[in-house]
DSSP file (Angstrom, degrees, kcal/mol; ACC not computed):
  #  RESIDUE AA STRUCTURE BP1 BP2  ACC     N-H-->O    O-->H-N    N-H-->O    O-->H-N    TCO  KAPPA ALPHA  PHI   PSI    X-CA   Y-CA   Z-CA
    1    1 A M              0   0    0      0, 0.0     8,-0.1     0, 0.0     2,-0.1   0.000 360.0 360.0 360.0 132.8    0.0    0.0    0.0
    2    2 A N    >   -     0   0    0      4,-2.7     3,-2.2     6,-0.2     7,-0.0  -0.259 360.0 -85.3 -88.5-177.7    1.4    3.4   -0.9
    3    3 A A  T 3  S+     0   0    0      1,-0.3    -1,-0.1     2,-0.1     0, 0.0   0.723 126.7  55.2 -61.2 -25.0    1.3    6.6    1.1
    4    4 A T  T 3  S-     0   0    0      2,-0.2    -1,-0.3     1,-0.0    -2,-0.0   0.476 118.4-108.8 -88.4  -0.6   -2.1    7.5   -0.2
    5    5 A G  S <  S+     0   0    0     -3,-2.2    -2,-0.1     1,-0.3    -1,-0.0   0.467  75.6 136.5  87.5   1.6   -3.6    4.3    1.0
    6    6 A D        -     0   0    0      1,-0.1    -4,-2.7     2,-0.1    -1,-0.3  -0.692  51.8-146.3 -82.0 130.2   -4.0    2.9   -2.6
    7    7 A P  S    S+     0   0    0      0, 0.0     2,-0.3     0, 0.0    -1,-0.1   0.685  79.7  74.5 -71.5 -14.0   -2.8   -0.7   -2.8
    8    8 A L  S    S-     0   0    0      1,-0.1    -6,-0.2    -7,-0.0    -2,-0.1  -0.733  84.7-120.1 -98.5 146.7   -1.6   -0.1   -6.3
    9    9 A S     >  -     0   0    0     -2,-0.3     4,-2.5     1,-0.1     5,-0.2  -0.382  34.5-105.6 -71.2 160.9    1.6    1.8   -7.3
   10   10 A P  H  > S+     0   0    0      0, 0.0     4,-2.3     0, 0.0     5,-0.1   0.882 123.1  49.8 -54.7 -38.9    1.1    4.9   -9.5
   11   11 A R  H  > S+     0   0    0      2,-0.2     4,-2.6     1,-0.2     5,-0.2   0.920 109.4  50.3 -67.4 -44.5    2.4    3.0  -12.4
   12   12 A E  H  > S+     0   0    0      1,-0.2     4,-2.6     2,-0.2    -1,-0.2   0.911 112.2  47.9 -60.4 -41.0    0.1    0.0  -11.8
   13   13 A R  H  X S+     0   0    0     -4,-2.5     4,-2.7     2,-0.2     5,-0.2   0.915 110.6  52.1 -64.7 -42.4   -2.8    2.4  -11.6
   14   14 A Q  H  X S+     0   0    0     -4,-2.3     4,-1.8    -5,-0.2    -2,-0.2   0.913 112.9  44.1 -60.4 -43.5   -1.7    4.1  -14.8
   15   15 A I  H  X S+     0   0    0     -4,-2.6     4,-2.6     2,-0.2     5,-0.2   0.911 112.9  51.6 -69.1 -42.7   -1.5    0.8  -16.7
   16   16 A G  H  X S+     0   0    0     -4,-2.6     4,-2.4    -5,-0.2    -2,-0.2   0.903 110.3  48.7 -61.6 -41.3   -4.8   -0.4  -15.3
   17   17 A E  H  X S+     0   0    0     -4,-2.7     4,-1.6     2,-0.2    -1,-0.2   0.881 110.5  51.3 -65.9 -38.0   -6.6    2.8  -16.3
   18   18 A A  H  <>S+     0   0    0     -4,-1.8     5,-2.3    -5,-0.2    -2,-0.2   0.911 111.5  47.3 -66.1 -42.1   -5.1    2.5  -19.8
   19   19 A L  H ><5S+     0   0    0     -4,-2.6     3,-1.6     1,-0.2    -2,-0.2   0.913 110.9  51.0 -64.9 -41.6   -6.2   -1.1  -20.2
   20   20 A A  H 3<5S+     0   0    0     -4,-2.4    -1,-0.2     1,-0.3    -2,-0.2   0.822 105.2  58.3 -64.2 -29.9   -9.7   -0.2  -18.9
   21   21 A G  T 3<5S-     0   0    0     -4,-1.6    -1,-0.3    -5,-0.2    -2,-0.2   0.451 126.0-101.1 -79.1  -0.8   -9.7    2.6  -21.5
   22   22 A G  T < 5S+     0   0    0     -3,-1.6    -3,-0.2     1,-0.3    -2,-0.1   0.468  72.1 144.2  99.6   0.6   -9.2    0.0  -24.3
   23   23 A E      < -     0   0    0     -5,-2.3    -1,-0.3     1,-0.1     2,-0.1  -0.443  44.8-126.9 -73.2 148.7   -5.5    0.4  -25.0
   24   24 A T     >  -     0   0    0     -2,-0.1     4,-2.6     1,-0.1     5,-0.2  -0.447  27.0-104.3 -85.3 165.7   -3.6   -2.8  -25.9
   25   25 A Y  H  > S+     0   0    0      1,-0.2     4,-2.8     2,-0.2     5,-0.2   0.923 123.8  50.5 -54.7 -44.1   -0.4   -3.8  -24.1
   26   26 A Q  H  > S+     0   0    0      1,-0.2     4,-2.6     2,-0.2    -1,-0.2   0.905 109.3  49.4 -65.5 -40.9    1.6   -2.6  -27.1
   27   27 A Q  H  > S+     0   0    0      2,-0.2     4,-2.4     1,-0.2    -1,-0.2   0.909 113.8  46.2 -63.6 -42.1   -0.1    0.8  -27.2
   28   28 A I  H  X S+     0   0    0     -4,-2.6     4,-2.6     2,-0.2    -2,-0.2   0.927 112.4  50.7 -65.4 -44.0    0.5    1.2  -23.5
   29   29 A A  H  X>S+     0   0    0     -4,-2.8     5,-2.7    -5,-0.2     4,-0.7   0.919 112.3  46.6 -59.0 -45.8    4.1    0.1  -23.9
   30   30 A D  H ><5S+     0   0    0     -4,-2.6     3,-0.6     3,-0.2    -1,-0.2   0.931 114.4  46.9 -64.4 -45.1    4.8    2.5  -26.7
   31   31 A R  H 3<5S+     0   0    0     -4,-2.4    -2,-0.2     1,-0.2    -1,-0.2   0.886 120.6  37.2 -65.4 -38.8    3.1    5.5  -24.9
   32   32 A L  H 3<5S-     0   0    0     -4,-2.6    -1,-0.2    -5,-0.2    -2,-0.2   0.368 109.8-117.6 -96.6   4.8    5.0    4.8  -21.6
   33   33 A N  T <<5S+     0   0    0     -4,-0.7     2,-0.3    -3,-0.6    -3,-0.2   0.927  71.0 129.9  59.0  47.3    8.2    3.8  -23.2
   34   34 A L      < -     0   0    0     -5,-2.7    -1,-0.2    -6,-0.2    -2,-0.1  -0.823  64.2-102.6-123.2 162.9    8.1    0.3  -21.7
   35   35 A A    >>  -     0   0    0     -2,-0.3     4,-1.6     1,-0.1     3,-1.0  -0.628  32.5-120.2 -79.0 147.3    8.4   -3.2  -23.1
   36   36 A P  H 3> S+     0   0    0      0, 0.0     4,-2.2     0, 0.0     5,-0.2   0.849 115.7  59.4 -56.4 -33.2    5.1   -5.1  -23.6
   37   37 A S  H 3> S+     0   0    0      1,-0.2     4,-1.9     2,-0.2     5,-0.1   0.823 101.2  54.4 -66.1 -29.8    6.4   -7.7  -21.2
   38   38 A T  H <> S+     0   0    0     -3,-1.0     4,-2.3     2,-0.2    -1,-0.2   0.880 106.0  51.9 -68.9 -38.6    6.7   -4.9  -18.5
   39   39 A V  H  X S+     0   0    0     -4,-1.6     4,-2.2     1,-0.2    -2,-0.2   0.927 110.1  48.9 -61.9 -44.4    3.1   -4.0  -19.0
   40   40 A R  H  X S+     0   0    0     -4,-2.2     4,-2.3     1,-0.2    -2,-0.2   0.883 109.1  53.1 -62.9 -38.0    2.2   -7.7  -18.5
   41   41 A T  H  X S+     0   0    0     -4,-1.9     4,-2.0     2,-0.2    -2,-0.2   0.919 108.8  49.1 -64.0 -43.3    4.3   -7.8  -15.4
   42   42 A H  H  X S+     0   0    0     -4,-2.3     4,-2.2     1,-0.2    -1,-0.2   0.906 110.5  51.0 -61.9 -41.1    2.5   -4.8  -13.9
   43   43 A L  H  X S+     0   0    0     -4,-2.2     4,-2.4     1,-0.2    -1,-0.2   0.903 107.4  53.1 -64.7 -39.1   -0.9   -6.3  -14.8
   44   44 A A  H  X S+     0   0    0     -4,-2.3     4,-2.3     1,-0.2    -1,-0.2   0.893 109.1  50.0 -61.9 -38.8    0.2   -9.6  -13.0
   45   45 A M  H  X S+     0   0    0     -4,-2.0     4,-3.0     2,-0.2     5,-0.2   0.885 107.0  53.8 -67.6 -37.0    1.1   -7.4   -9.9
   46   46 A I  H  X S+     0   0    0     -4,-2.2     4,-2.5     2,-0.2    -2,-0.2   0.942 110.3  47.8 -58.8 -47.8   -2.3   -5.8  -10.1
   47   47 A Y  H  X>S+     0   0    0     -4,-2.4     5,-2.1     1,-0.2     4,-0.7   0.928 114.2  46.9 -58.7 -45.6   -4.0   -9.2  -10.0
   48   48 A R  H ><5S+     0   0    0     -4,-2.3     3,-0.8     3,-0.2    -2,-0.2   0.945 113.6  46.1 -64.5 -49.5   -1.8  -10.3   -7.1
   49   49 A V  H 3<5S+     0   0    0     -4,-3.0    -1,-0.2     1,-0.2    -2,-0.2   0.907 121.1  38.1 -60.7 -42.7   -2.3   -7.2   -5.0
   50   50 A L  H 3<5S-     0   0    0     -4,-2.5    -1,-0.2    -5,-0.2    -2,-0.2   0.423 105.9-126.6 -91.2   1.4   -6.1   -7.2   -5.6
   51   51 A E  T <<5 +     0   0    0     -3,-0.8     2,-0.3    -4,-0.7    -3,-0.2   0.911  62.7 138.4  52.7  48.2   -6.4  -11.0   -5.4
   52   52 A C      < -     0   0    0     -5,-2.1    -1,-0.2    -6,-0.2    -2,-0.1  -0.821  47.9-156.2-118.8 160.2   -8.2  -11.1   -8.8
   53   53 A F  S    S+     0   0    0     -2,-0.3     2,-0.3     1,-0.2    -6,-0.1   0.425  75.4  30.5-118.8  -1.2   -7.8  -13.5  -11.7
   54   54 A S  S >> S-     0   0    0      1,-0.1     4,-1.1    -7,-0.1     3,-0.6  -0.987  76.3-116.4-150.8 158.8   -9.0  -11.5  -14.6
   55   55 A F  H 3> S+     0   0    0     -2,-0.3     4,-2.2     1,-0.2     3,-0.2   0.841 113.0  63.0 -66.2 -30.4   -9.1   -7.8  -15.6
   56   56 A L  H 34 S+     0   0    0      1,-0.2    -1,-0.2     2,-0.2    -4,-0.0   0.865 105.7  45.6 -61.8 -34.5  -13.0   -7.9  -15.5
   57   57 A S  H <> S+     0   0    0     -3,-0.6     4,-0.6     1,-0.2    -1,-0.2   0.710 110.3  55.1 -81.6 -19.0  -12.8   -8.7  -11.8
   58   58 A V  H >X S+     0   0    0     -4,-1.1     4,-1.0    -3,-0.2     3,-0.5   0.890  95.2  67.8 -73.8 -42.4  -10.2   -6.0  -11.2
   59   59 A M  H >X>S+     0   0    0     -4,-2.2     4,-1.6     1,-0.2     5,-0.9   0.869  99.6  45.1 -55.0 -49.0  -12.2   -3.2  -12.7
   60   60 A P  H 345S+     0   0    0      0, 0.0    -1,-0.2     0, 0.0    -2,-0.1   0.854 112.4  52.4 -65.7 -31.5  -15.1   -3.0  -10.1
   61   61 A S  H <<5S+     0   0    0     -4,-0.6    -2,-0.2    -3,-0.5    -3,-0.1   0.609 118.8  34.0 -80.5 -10.7  -12.7   -3.2   -7.2
   62   62 A T  H <<5S-     0   0    0     -4,-1.0    -1,-0.2    -3,-0.9    -3,-0.1   0.540 101.7-118.5-119.1 -13.0  -10.4   -0.3   -8.4
   63   63 A G  T  <5       0   0    0     -4,-1.6    -4,-0.1    -5,-0.2    -2,-0.1   0.672 360.0 360.0  81.3  14.6  -12.8    2.1  -10.1
   64   64 A F      <       0   0    0     -5,-0.9    -5,-0.1    -6,-0.2    -1,-0.1   0.534 360.0 360.0 -65.6 360.0  -11.0    1.7  -13.4
């Protein structure tokens, strides 16, 4: 949990919001200057932190 009480890091939240907005891994990676595998790693951390197994179950619990 970060200083604001959010269980996600700012980068995890940024990636989650981009995915919820319909961007692909590649689009997010290009925009944030990351490798697509890094985007997938951040998504895996989102799942782990929120104890979810799909992005559809993540969205309601985070407000994405």
